Backbone as CSV, one residue per row, in Angstrom:
resi,resn,N_x,N_y,N_z,CA_x,CA_y,CA_z,C_x,C_y,C_z
1,MET,-11.953,4.301,-22.342,-12.064,3.281,-21.165,-13.078,3.789,-20.017
2,LYS,-14.159,2.582,-19.872,-14.438,2.877,-18.814,-14.250,1.491,-17.433
3,LYS,-13.377,2.159,-16.357,-13.558,1.006,-15.084,-14.765,0.397,-14.987
4,ASN,-14.439,-0.610,-14.145,-15.887,-1.362,-14.256,-15.023,-1.415,-12.135
5,ILE,-15.156,-0.660,-11.460,-15.028,-0.555,-10.248,-15.026,-1.328,-9.266
6,TYR,-16.532,-2.211,-9.732,-16.870,-3.293,-8.674,-16.118,-4.328,-8.861
7,VAL,-15.589,-4.724,-9.852,-15.198,-5.431,-9.888,-12.359,-4.815,-8.674
8,ASP,-12.817,-3.717,-9.894,-12.037,-2.795,-8.046,-12.503,-2.748,-6.898
9,PHE,-13.202,-2.990,-6.937,-14.213,-2.469,-5.119,-13.779,-4.131,-4.696
10,SER,-13.774,-5.281,-5.544,-13.933,-6.674,-5.080,-13.153,-6.984,-4.386
11,TYR,-11.442,-6.690,-5.987,-9.988,-6.990,-5.144,-10.269,-5.913,-4.525
12,LEU,-10.577,-4.563,-3.959,-10.375,-4.274,-3.075,-9.887,-4.824,-1.112
13,ILE,-11.650,-5.469,-1.482,-12.181,-6.751,-0.511,-11.658,-8.061,-0.076
14,ILE,-10.747,-8.829,-0.926,-10.172,-9.738,-0.959,-9.175,-9.739,-0.351
15,LEU,-8.553,-8.419,-1.227,-7.104,-8.519,-0.068,-7.682,-8.455,0.755
16,ALA,-7.857,-6.946,1.787,-8.050,-6.779,2.896,-8.642,-7.195,3.157
17,ALA,-9.840,-8.492,3.190,-9.937,-9.394,3.838,-8.114,-11.228,3.847
18,SER,-7.792,-10.913,3.837,-7.223,-11.852,3.396,-5.591,-11.035,4.474
19,PHE,-5.835,-10.069,4.272,-4.045,-9.346,5.370,-4.949,-8.992,6.659
20,GLY,-6.658,-9.581,6.785,-7.330,-9.717,8.302,-7.296,-11.194,8.937
21,GLY,-7.675,-11.854,7.383,-7.615,-13.773,8.176,-5.803,-13.540,8.707
22,VAL,-4.966,-13.780,7.698,-3.892,-13.457,8.341,-3.305,-13.035,9.553
23,ILE,-3.357,-12.076,9.796,-3.583,-11.171,11.243,-3.643,-12.387,11.392
24,VAL,-5.011,-12.201,11.569,-6.783,-13.179,13.337,-5.271,-14.663,12.724
25,LEU,-4.896,-15.397,12.224,-4.440,-17.097,11.973,-3.129,-16.440,12.852
26,GLY,-2.788,-15.154,12.594,-1.152,-15.392,13.490,-0.945,-14.227,14.366
27,ALA,-1.882,-13.481,14.657,-1.747,-13.233,15.604,-2.651,-13.364,16.900
28,PHE,-3.982,-14.102,16.615,-5.377,-14.573,17.623,-5.100,-15.643,17.800
29,VAL,-5.321,-16.354,16.238,-4.971,-18.058,17.156,-4.664,-19.006,17.539
30,ALA,-3.761,-18.646,16.942,-2.078,-19.429,17.492,-1.976,-19.493,18.230
31,PRO,-1.779,-17.692,19.343,-1.415,-18.109,20.855,-2.616,-18.682,21.589
32,VAL,-3.729,-18.256,20.905,-5.390,-19.202,21.754,-4.939,-20.188,22.020
33,VAL,-4.610,-20.901,21.047,-4.873,-22.352,20.321,-3.450,-23.159,21.778
34,PHE,-2.545,-22.496,21.707,-0.542,-23.101,21.991,-1.196,-22.894,23.465
35,ASN,-1.624,-22.089,23.533,-1.541,-21.684,25.344,-3.047,-21.779,26.180
36,THR,-3.025,-22.758,25.822,-4.731,-23.995,26.408,-4.339,-24.180,27.719
37,ASP,-3.635,-24.422,28.541,-3.421,-24.116,29.556,-3.124,-22.406,30.399
38,LYS,-3.030,-22.111,29.917,-3.385,-20.345,30.372,-5.244,-20.270,30.921
39,ILE,-5.616,-21.321,29.584,-7.499,-20.237,29.901,-7.637,-20.823,30.405
40,LEU,-7.515,-22.839,30.661,-8.352,-23.389,30.552,-8.657,-24.696,31.955
41,THR,-8.786,-24.499,33.180,-8.117,-25.056,33.954,-8.434,-25.902,34.383
42,GLU,-8.897,-26.787,34.140,-9.359,-28.949,33.834,-9.095,-29.190,32.321
43,ILE,-8.929,-28.401,30.983,-8.299,-29.334,30.142,-7.304,-28.380,29.067
44,ALA,-6.174,-29.010,29.253,-5.141,-28.265,28.195,-4.710,-28.669,27.297
45,LEU,-4.344,-28.634,25.695,-3.872,-29.285,24.663,-2.139,-28.865,25.007
46,ASP,-1.366,-30.054,24.975,0.134,-30.864,24.614,-0.286,-30.277,23.127
47,ASN,1.766,-29.276,23.454,2.093,-29.175,21.578,1.445,-29.637,21.082
48,TYR,1.966,-30.321,20.712,1.618,-31.946,19.692,-0.189,-30.933,19.723
49,ASN,-0.865,-31.659,19.934,-2.501,-31.980,20.481,-2.355,-30.490,19.480
50,ALA,-2.721,-29.144,19.967,-2.759,-28.147,19.727,-1.982,-27.055,18.252
51,GLY,-1.112,-27.828,18.114,-0.627,-28.908,16.183,-1.603,-28.275,15.306
52,ILE,-1.778,-29.947,16.352,-3.224,-30.778,15.082,-4.390,-29.657,15.012
53,ILE,-4.181,-29.243,15.676,-5.763,-28.345,16.146,-4.802,-27.346,15.032
54,MET,-4.124,-26.839,14.956,-3.954,-25.421,13.856,-2.672,-25.643,12.778
55,GLY,-2.487,-26.873,12.637,-2.655,-27.628,10.711,-3.539,-28.172,10.358
56,GLU,-5.255,-27.982,11.090,-6.490,-27.675,10.550,-7.158,-26.627,10.294
57,ILE,-7.153,-25.491,10.819,-6.759,-24.346,10.749,-6.660,-24.113,9.590
58,PHE,-4.937,-23.503,9.213,-4.811,-23.726,8.404,-4.348,-24.343,6.780
59,ARG,-4.559,-25.240,7.067,-5.658,-26.418,5.336,-6.812,-25.797,5.530
60,ARG,-7.343,-25.465,6.567,-9.098,-24.433,5.788,-8.427,-23.294,5.391
61,PHE,-7.398,-22.244,6.276,-7.130,-20.848,5.093,-6.941,-21.553,3.936
62,SER,-5.926,-22.823,4.027,-5.184,-23.083,1.957,-6.109,-22.667,1.061
63,TYR,-6.968,-23.089,1.134,-8.262,-22.785,0.105,-8.674,-21.396,-0.415
64,TRP,-8.367,-20.571,0.565,-8.342,-19.245,0.357,-7.801,-18.673,0.365
65,SER,-6.005,-18.980,1.041,-4.783,-19.105,-0.046,-5.325,-19.032,-1.476
66,TYR,-4.637,-20.198,-1.929,-5.132,-20.843,-3.174,-5.885,-19.524,-4.136
67,PHE,-7.710,-18.959,-3.487,-8.271,-18.285,-4.030,-8.027,-16.745,-4.470
68,LEU,-7.075,-16.434,-3.353,-6.580,-15.290,-3.194,-5.259,-15.137,-4.266
69,GLY,-4.548,-15.996,-4.920,-3.675,-16.229,-5.229,-4.160,-16.206,-7.046
70,ALA,-5.382,-17.422,-7.400,-5.667,-16.681,-8.315,-5.599,-15.654,-8.508
71,PHE,-6.925,-15.093,-7.466,-7.844,-13.414,-8.057,-7.270,-12.126,-8.127
72,VAL,-5.217,-12.790,-7.382,-4.330,-11.305,-8.036,-3.544,-11.824,-9.389
73,ALA,-4.224,-13.233,-8.947,-3.087,-13.592,-10.544,-4.077,-13.035,-11.665
74,LEU,-4.815,-13.162,-11.955,-6.248,-12.801,-12.494,-6.761,-10.551,-12.838
75,TYR,-6.768,-11.141,-11.978,-6.554,-9.289,-11.285,-5.526,-8.244,-12.230
76,GLU,-3.896,-9.060,-11.475,-3.179,-8.078,-12.874,-2.726,-8.114,-13.512
77,ALA,-2.860,-8.967,-14.117,-2.282,-9.798,-14.943,-3.529,-8.940,-16.378
78,TYR,-4.486,-8.176,-16.537,-5.870,-8.089,-16.394,-5.591,-6.416,-17.214
79,GLN,-4.748,-5.807,-15.222,-4.685,-4.472,-15.272,-3.172,-4.050,-16.292
80,TYR,-2.631,-5.826,-16.092,-1.509,-5.022,-16.467,-1.917,-5.327,-18.887
81,LYS,-2.286,-6.154,-19.206,-2.741,-6.274,-20.241,-3.217,-4.262,-21.197
82,THR,-4.315,-4.113,-20.055,-4.780,-2.864,-20.213,-3.603,-1.400,-19.953
83,GLY,-3.107,-1.842,-19.969,-1.651,-1.081,-20.174,-1.791,0.001,-18.460
84,GLU,-2.937,-0.543,-17.828,-1.906,-0.217,-15.949,-1.026,-0.577,-15.543
85,ARG,0.100,-0.039,-15.909,1.245,-1.167,-14.836,2.452,0.553,-13.932
86,ASP,2.701,-1.189,-12.992,2.754,-0.108,-11.968,3.765,-0.699,-10.911
87,ALA,4.671,-1.100,-10.301,6.197,-1.477,-10.643,5.592,-2.173,-9.327
88,ILE,5.206,-1.170,-8.518,5.154,-1.739,-6.935,4.493,-2.579,-7.110
89,SER,2.499,-1.663,-7.685,1.810,-3.336,-7.208,1.910,-3.943,-7.946
90,PHE,3.375,-4.588,-9.101,3.165,-5.900,-8.946,4.298,-6.284,-8.972
91,GLY,5.426,-5.836,-7.785,5.943,-6.205,-7.241,5.544,-6.941,-5.641
92,ALA,4.753,-6.404,-5.454,3.843,-6.826,-4.783,2.717,-8.053,-5.248
93,ALA,2.049,-8.097,-5.527,1.317,-8.095,-6.137,1.626,-10.365,-6.745
94,VAL,2.928,-9.910,-7.121,4.011,-11.357,-7.565,3.827,-11.767,-5.966
95,THR,4.339,-11.386,-5.217,5.038,-11.940,-3.695,3.473,-12.391,-2.951
96,VAL,2.455,-11.113,-3.025,1.787,-12.136,-3.274,1.200,-13.112,-3.684
97,LEU,1.203,-13.770,-4.980,1.283,-15.288,-5.534,2.015,-16.389,-4.592
98,PHE,3.315,-15.641,-4.956,4.292,-17.035,-3.863,4.784,-16.532,-3.159
99,ALA,4.130,-15.716,-2.372,3.724,-16.112,-1.149,2.559,-18.068,-0.726
100,SER,0.948,-17.254,-1.223,-0.196,-17.660,-0.613,0.381,-19.009,-1.062
101,LEU,1.185,-19.086,-2.845,0.930,-20.709,-3.152,1.952,-21.274,-2.414
102,MET,3.358,-21.081,-1.775,4.429,-21.134,-1.016,4.058,-21.767,0.176
103,PHE,2.141,-21.012,0.812,2.045,-21.479,2.499,1.092,-22.641,1.731
104,SER,0.573,-22.330,0.889,-0.958,-23.323,0.166,-0.150,-25.127,-0.189
105,ALA,0.682,-24.930,-1.183,1.098,-25.838,-1.410,2.426,-26.772,-1.238
106,VAL,3.336,-25.727,-0.248,4.145,-26.212,-0.015,4.510,-26.011,1.466
107,TYR,5.077,-25.399,2.356,4.680,-25.269,4.164,3.198,-26.333,4.792
108,SER,1.960,-25.880,3.578,1.062,-26.390,4.873,1.158,-27.902,4.859
109,PRO,0.265,-29.089,3.191,0.562,-29.450,3.059,2.123,-30.754,4.471
110,ASN,3.229,-30.510,4.196,4.371,-31.012,4.318,4.646,-31.681,6.465
111,ILE,4.570,-29.885,6.855,3.543,-29.456,7.810,2.555,-30.997,8.029
112,LEU,1.280,-31.103,7.377,0.119,-31.902,7.771,0.614,-33.063,7.774
113,SER,1.492,-33.782,7.337,2.006,-34.701,6.258,3.036,-34.762,8.065
114,MET,3.180,-33.923,7.945,5.072,-34.445,9.875,4.240,-34.708,10.857
115,GLN,2.939,-34.313,10.806,1.660,-34.850,11.838,1.606,-35.584,12.007
116,ALA,1.257,-35.588,11.065,0.710,-37.342,10.536,1.699,-38.793,10.790
117,MET,2.289,-38.045,11.102,4.357,-39.753,11.042,3.516,-39.369,12.685
118,GLY,3.370,-38.601,13.812,3.206,-38.470,15.050,3.814,-37.358,15.827
119,VAL,4.162,-37.324,16.759,4.942,-36.542,17.777,6.299,-36.532,17.799
120,GLU,7.551,-38.136,17.094,8.992,-37.069,16.762,9.018,-36.571,16.112
121,ALA,8.035,-36.665,14.682,8.489,-35.727,13.692,7.769,-34.648,13.439
122,THR,7.342,-33.824,14.732,7.291,-32.330,14.628,8.009,-31.964,16.186
123,GLN,8.932,-32.350,16.626,10.058,-32.881,17.617,11.571,-33.012,16.849
124,SER,11.510,-32.733,15.591,13.100,-33.044,14.685,12.842,-31.424,14.663
125,ASP,14.701,-31.364,13.219,15.137,-30.130,13.160,13.909,-29.522,12.284
126,THR,14.008,-31.115,11.427,13.174,-31.067,9.770,11.790,-30.075,10.069
127,PHE,10.956,-30.423,10.989,9.792,-29.962,11.500,9.951,-28.155,12.052
128,LYS,10.911,-27.890,12.699,10.947,-26.454,13.089,11.311,-25.892,12.239
129,ASN,12.536,-26.454,11.064,12.466,-25.623,9.968,11.710,-25.027,8.632
130,ILE,10.846,-25.844,8.085,9.229,-25.697,7.816,8.604,-25.121,8.352
131,HIS,8.589,-25.291,9.800,6.711,-24.476,10.279,7.799,-22.545,10.642
132,THR,9.220,-22.455,10.994,9.995,-20.965,11.087,9.215,-20.452,9.134
133,ALA,9.960,-21.197,8.016,9.723,-21.145,6.983,8.322,-20.871,6.925
134,SER,7.688,-21.371,7.233,6.500,-21.082,6.873,5.597,-19.819,7.898
135,GLU,6.571,-19.400,9.007,5.502,-18.567,10.055,6.081,-17.355,9.038
136,ILE,7.845,-16.825,8.740,8.135,-15.934,7.791,7.338,-15.741,5.952
137,ASP,7.419,-16.715,5.921,6.270,-17.345,4.416,4.542,-16.400,5.061
138,PHE,4.296,-16.357,6.300,3.351,-15.227,6.499,3.014,-14.424,6.138
139,LYS,3.554,-13.958,7.377,4.770,-11.725,7.730,5.133,-11.700,6.623
140,ILE,5.809,-12.899,5.408,6.408,-11.814,4.068,4.076,-11.755,3.400
141,LEU,3.412,-13.123,3.662,2.285,-12.325,2.790,1.389,-11.699,3.310
142,ALA,1.991,-10.524,4.854,1.122,-10.054,5.276,1.283,-8.616,4.695
143,VAL,2.373,-8.241,4.401,2.881,-6.467,4.144,3.114,-6.619,2.689
144,ALA,2.922,-7.620,2.104,2.868,-7.673,0.817,0.782,-7.666,0.143
145,LEU,-0.131,-8.029,1.103,-1.211,-7.595,0.900,-1.401,-5.943,1.131
146,ILE,-0.927,-5.909,2.529,-0.872,-4.603,2.743,-0.258,-3.694,2.053
147,ILE,1.362,-3.960,1.434,1.127,-2.797,0.712,0.511,-2.529,-0.874
148,LEU,-0.005,-3.483,-1.599,-1.101,-4.325,-2.298,-2.275,-3.137,-2.264
149,PHE,-2.788,-3.459,-0.843,-4.245,-3.268,-0.827,-3.856,-1.379,-1.443
150,VAL,-2.729,-0.373,-0.535,-2.994,0.431,-0.100,-1.876,1.375,-2.048
151,ARG,-1.782,0.844,-2.178,-0.862,0.285,-3.668,-2.261,0.773,-5.346
152,ARG,-2.903,0.096,-5.126,-4.316,-0.319,-6.246,-4.956,0.982,-5.176
153,LEU,-4.840,1.040,-4.104,-6.210,1.920,-3.694,-5.912,3.561,-3.718
154,MET,-4.234,3.828,-3.755,-3.645,5.013,-4.468,-3.634,5.809,-6.335
155,LEU,-3.537,4.333,-6.857,-3.970,4.056,-7.366,-4.893,4.068,-8.667
156,LEU,-6.329,3.800,-8.364,-7.423,4.144,-8.483,-7.887,5.841,-7.569
157,ARG,-7.320,5.970,-6.848,-7.611,7.797,-6.782,-7.673,8.087,-7.512
158,THR,-5.953,8.375,-8.697,-5.479,8.854,-9.686,-6.472,8.684,-10.774
159,THR,-6.886,7.448,-10.956,-8.154,7.758,-12.480,-8.643,8.499,-11.842
160,LYS,-8.881,8.577,-12.804,-10.302,9.112,-14.057,-10.973,8.068,-14.768
């Protein structure tokens, strides 16, 4: 059976791009947006307005996250069907799928709806708990993406 290397390569590119997106958003964009007072001298955003900006960035990233989840599900289902089963890649793929769907379908909409209620809603314990859970979910997504990328790369290297 001949493998389609272009599909495999596309899969690896999508995994790597997604990992890059998660790292850039979490490690670079968020700290800059929430620390504008240290960067700008004349205009600085308060936490609420910085959160509105980050919410919009994450809302847009959630579209990519939906695409990622669908692509991972389709690719891994095909690999499973063709007999190329691997416990590590399966576990990482399931984790990527659930973490990306939790981010896109649960955390982002809940955070955005609470932001729409105003400043008071974003200062509640409920908001803080949802926000903390979304941060943990984003970190789990990053780890699962890198594990899935490395494992699939290793498996591609061993198949002939």
